[in-house]
C-alpha positions, 0 to 999 in steps of 0.5 A: 570566516575565510572566503573562497576565491574560486571553485573547481569544476563539480562535473566535467560536462554532462555531455561527456561519456560515462568514463570521462564524466566520473573518475574512479574513486579519485580525489584529483581535479577533473581534466581540463575541458571546454566546459567550465565548472558548474558552480561559482565561488564568488570573491569579494572583489567580484562584487555582490552575487548576480541577480539571476543564474545563467548557465554556468558553462557560459558564465565562467572562464577558465581562470577559475580552474587554476586553483589546485585541488590541495589548496581548495581542500585546505580552504574548504576545511578551514571554512567548514570548521568555522561553520561547525563552530557557528552552528553547533547548537543547531540540531534537526534530528538524525534522519538524513545525517551521516558522517561526511568522512565515512559516508559516500553518496551511496554506499556500494551495498549493491553490486550495480554500476550505478552505486559506484558511479554515484559514489565516485561522482560525489567524491569527485565533487567533494574533493574539487568543490567542497560543500556549498555550506563552505561558501560565503555566498551562494548561487540563487535562482533567477527571480522572475515575475509571473507572466500571466500564463496560468496554464503554462508548464514552462519557465518564463522563456517558454522553452524549459519545462517545469519538472518540480516545484519547491515552495518556501516562505520568505524568512524576511517576511515571516510573522514570527521572525526569530532572526537566528533561526530564520537566518539558519534556515535561509542559509541551509536553503540557499546552500541546497539550491546552490548544490542543486545548480551544481548538480546540473539542475536549472532553477527559476523563482517566482513570488506568489500572486496571492501571498507575497510571503511565498516563493515558488522555485521551479526546477528544470532538468536539462537533456544531459542531466536526464540522460546521465541520471537515466543511466544511473537509475537504469531507466528503460527507454524505447529501442524500437516499436513493438513488431509482434502481432497482438493476439485477439481475445478469447471473448472476441465474439463479445466485442460489441458488449465490451466496446461499450465499457472501454474508453473511447480511443478517439479521446484517449489514444492507445499508447504505442508499444516499444521494445525497451532497454536500460538507457546508456549514454554512449549508445544513445544512437541505438535508442528510438529518439524522434523528439528529445522533448518527448523522449523523457515523458513528464513522469520520468522527468519528475522521477529523475529530478526527485532522485536528485532532490532526495540526495543533494546535501545542504549542510555539513555540521560536526563532520555530518552530511545533512541532505534530502528534500524530505528532511528540508520539508519536515523541518519547515525550511520548505513548505512543499515539494511536488511535480505539477499537474498538467492542467485544471481538471475541469477544463482543457489547458489554453496551451496547445502543447499541453496533453491535458492528461489530468482533464482526460483522467477526470472526464473518462476515469474519475467522473461519476458518469464513467463509473461503468467504464474500464479504467484507462490504465496506460494513461494512469501509469503514464501520468502517475507512475507504475506504482499507482497504475499497478494498484488500480489495475489490481483493484479493477481486476479484483472488482471484476472477479467479485462480479462472479462471486457476487452473482453466485452469492446472491443466488445462494442467498435467494435459495435460502430465502425462498426455502425458509418456509420449508425449514422444518426445524424452524417451524418446530421452534415457532410452533406454539405446541412444540417451541411454545411448550419447551422451557429453556434453562436460564443462561446466566446466574441469579438474574436470568429467568426461564424462557420459552423456546418460541421467543427465538422464532424470528431469529430461527427464520433468518437463520434458515436463510444463511444456514442452508445447503446453498451456503455449503455450495457457496463455501466450496465455490469461494475456495475455488474462486479465490484460487482462480483470482490469484492465478489469473492476476499473476498472469495479468500482472506479468503482462503489466510488468512487460508492458510497463517495463518493470520486469527487471525492476530490482536492478534499478531500485536504489537504497533509501536516503535514510538507509544511506545516512546510517551506513557507517560500518565498513565490511568486506563484501563476500562477492567483490572482496571490496569494502562496503558500508552497512548501517549496522553489524550482524550483532546489531541487526540481531538486536534490532530484529529481536526488539522489533519482534518483541514490540510487534508481539506486545502490541498484538497481545494488547489487541487481544486484551481489548478483544477480551474486554469486549467479551467481558462486556458481552458476558456482563451486559447479557445479564442486564438485558436478560433481567431488564429487557423483558420488563422494559418491553412489557406490553410491546410484543412487536418489539419484544419479538425481534429484540431478544437479550441475545440480539441486543447483546450481539448488536451493541457488542458489534457496534462497540467492537467496530468503534474500538477497532477504528480507534485502535487503528490510528494508534497501531499505524503510528506504532508500526511505522515507528518499529519499521523506521527503527528496523531501517530497511534498505530500499523503499520496497523493503520498507513497504513490505516490512511495514505491510507485514506488521500492519496486516498482523495488527489489523488481522487481529484487530478486525478478525478476532471478534469474528473468530471468537463468535465463530469458534469459541462462543457457546463451545465451552459452556458446560451445562446448567448444573456445572457451568464454565466461568471466565476469570472465575466470575463471568459465565460463558456465553451460550448460542441461540438454539440454532447456533451462533451463525446468525450472530456471526453474520450480524458481526460481519455486516456491521463491521464490513458495512460500517468500515466501508461507509466510514472509509468512503466518507473519510476519503471524500469529505476530509480532503475536500474540507481541508482544501476548503479550509486552505483556500479560506485562509489564503487570499482567494483569486480566480484560477485563470489569474493564478499560476499552475504551481500555486493552484497545485500548492493549495491542494492536499499533499498525499503521504508516502503511505497513502497508497499503503492504506488503500491496499490495507483497506482492500486486503482487510475486505478481501479477508472478510469476503473469503474467511467468513463467507460461509456465514454471509453469502452477500459479502461479495456483493457488498464488496463489489458495490464498495469497490466500484465506488472505491475506484472512482472515489480514489480516482476523484481524490487523486485528480482533484484534491491531491497534488500530483504524486511523485511517480514511482516504479513498482513491479507488482503489489509487493507483500500483499500477494503472499498475504492474499495467498495465505488468506486463501489457504486459511479461508478453506479451513475457516469456512470448513470449520464454520460449516462444521462447528458454527452452523447446525448443518452437520447435526441436522444431516446426522439426525436426518440420516441416522437418528430420525430412523431406527434404531435411534429414531421412530420414523420409518423414513429419514425426516427432520421432524423431531429434530429440535426435541432431539437436540435439546437435553433435559436438566432437573431444576432440583439439581440447582439446589445441590450447589452451595449457593442454593437455588438462585432461580425463581419463577419456574412455576410447576416445571421440574425440568428445563432444556438446554442446547447440548447432547447429554444424557437426561437426569436419572440415566446411569451416565446423567449429564454425560455426552450421549452417542448422538454427540459422538456421532456429530463430532465424528461427522464434523471432523470427517467433513472438515478433512474431506472438504479441505482435501477436495478444495486443496486438490482443486486449488493445486491443480488450478495453480499447476494448470494455469501458468503465471506468465502467458505464452504471448508475454513470454514471446514478447520478453524473449523478443525484447531480450533478443533485440537488446542483445542485437542492437546494443551488444552486437552493434558494439562488438561490430564497431570494435571489430571494424575499428580493430580491422582498420588498425590491423590494416594500417599496421600491415600497410606500415610493415609493407612500407618498411619492407619495400620502401619506395624507389625514387 
């Protein structure tokens, strides 16, 4: 294998201007500058590699710049061919790969200057330096011993801040030492680290103090690197302090109350507000730089370093680039990569320069004693980034709005509870002389006996609590509440967008590395008329969309099949309970009074349904991720939005299908005892209780909502805690004050990239339960409120104590969850109106009260509910069972000749026997009229509220306009003034020269 004698510069010098730093699509070497190249190619005559890495600008002389670009390309080509020959049997997969000859560093799919800058930069580096894999020797980070400062966030020199940490296991000390595999992994890692150095990062390595096999590579980004990539990533940075006056709150008179809920400003100081603009190096003097060390906060520094880590190559094999820290971690070359927490969460740092933000977050946010306080959102955003901050801002705002809904829901529940003794129809069911004398027809074939109506006495009393006039009021209120919540959240979100500098975030979002790796097709951009690379053609995109849509449809149908299985279980087990339960509970009237066959079937089916839902969730999550990966979205936001829609479709069917079945299908298509309707030709359709299926729907919601909340909170608390205990048990333990900060963080759990996605999904599913079926369960907002108060603190506790610090990410809003909530809000009006109309008995009772209790249909002189039960139960002649070919399957009916069933049909002997009577048609007309009126009223109010409440407040609009004005004035107008002064000086010198030529001096 050939050795490379020298390497051309991989960058001109980080301090140069943008125009000088990057040559436009050039393969020629950079012009000579005072700065030396930033990567060294070691020759055999120079001896072994240096033990430590020194700043390459000071280390290398200008003699290495003498090699021409053509000679360098020839040497690199020969070495790469040899490397391909050697490693052709090594295959790590496809993610992160791209043909080197066809793929730029970033495909210029976007019209942003940053894509061109990065593309030109990478092409210049490749042409001048080649791949690190082409070198026999690599630059390695300096190995330093731990200096005993466990709270230090700096290199051993105490000056350079640690922005990221990479962890790997020394290949020479691995227990299962496969020499060939370990050697390949070592070379890839060394190539990667050498290329990091080439990109301007500074590295320092330290061995673990607890496990000698582990090595921690600390990464530092110098000032020039931060400035260069801040411009590439369009990061907004301060221009000048905000000079607009803050408006006082409309609830200023309640300041004494809200002050007790706020975080003490003497503990967590409010962040100073600035007007900001995208950073530009050549206009650095216009930005508000008081202290270079504080200009880029730790979250921004980590984000910039992660951007570099995700795009640096480590191997070229078979003309394919392999790149990115995620790929190296997934393949086991590195064990972890993460930014550091700034201190321990229980104690302040011993370093006086440490801001102790983690400690403050734990004390004022995650600790149980702070459960009543507002969240320190600015500090959360500063420490974890905007993506985490916007989630907790949304969750906190949702929880605040739930307080109002919970109060109204509890009031409606108490109204029903206090008036249950005045429920006339329930009294008739429980009356031995009325309900005790009504013999009901069997609800299944052969095995089910006749039964008396008064055995449903207790369930009818419970039903009076939920099926009351207060439920109707609450359903209308929730239709308005959800609109208020969404509209006010839009205003709050707009404020956060401005305060957190994410108003124009779309401009700075870069393509995903996985997307860039597949950009192999060259097309002509319709706007720029230049070549750009895309991952697939239009035909290929259509094929992918078709396959993805088919896969989604298939899995949704599979979920529906599981729901049908639950329905079949309900139908079959009801027969068993009807036949066996009375015999089993014979003599135990207290239990038999509450545990009816209907109740037992409902409870067991709900529990089984919940278990199946939780099992299927695990499967569907993996399926949705696989489909989205195949779809290959361009940016991280596109990826998450696509995954969000798929997962929500799965979860919507999975969680809500059983509730939709009970609410709108159970008991609706049962026929009548002489001609029942059968499922699959075998199972007789279920019937509701005489009071309807509303109580069963309430039971289903209670079990699923309560069980889901308990399970999720236990899982979120116990699972990371137990995993951390196991990790500490398997590692050699040591006191925290003798263990460096990076090693303490390494033993914490790593949060997956989709960890926040699952938190959103959990809350949106809960939002659906609170809004879609709230007419059947007014206490749903209260349960959600209690769960969310705990959820905020549990999530905060996880992030601050059990997980490594997340890589900060930008986010403008909550993404695809916003339109999903709007869709749920629109659907909720329909579902609640239909629950009241078709699931509850409110409409039939109102029709009876106003029309059928008085002449000409009734015998009462005044509207009343007396006689309602008798009027809503139809008669069936038992002898008509014998007309069936099966014969009479029922026994034990005694001397009774008729039985009753829940429907509005003519009695036997009537010219239209067993046909629907006039009461039925009155009820149907009233139900349809109610749905139309309720929907139109609520939708009208919703649209009026949406129109009346602007999405962006006047104050926020003023701040945005002020910031744009300052940006234009400070950056653009000052640039024009400089050009004007320069041109004026040139013109003045020209005029002077002309005058001198016209009038030469006389000696």
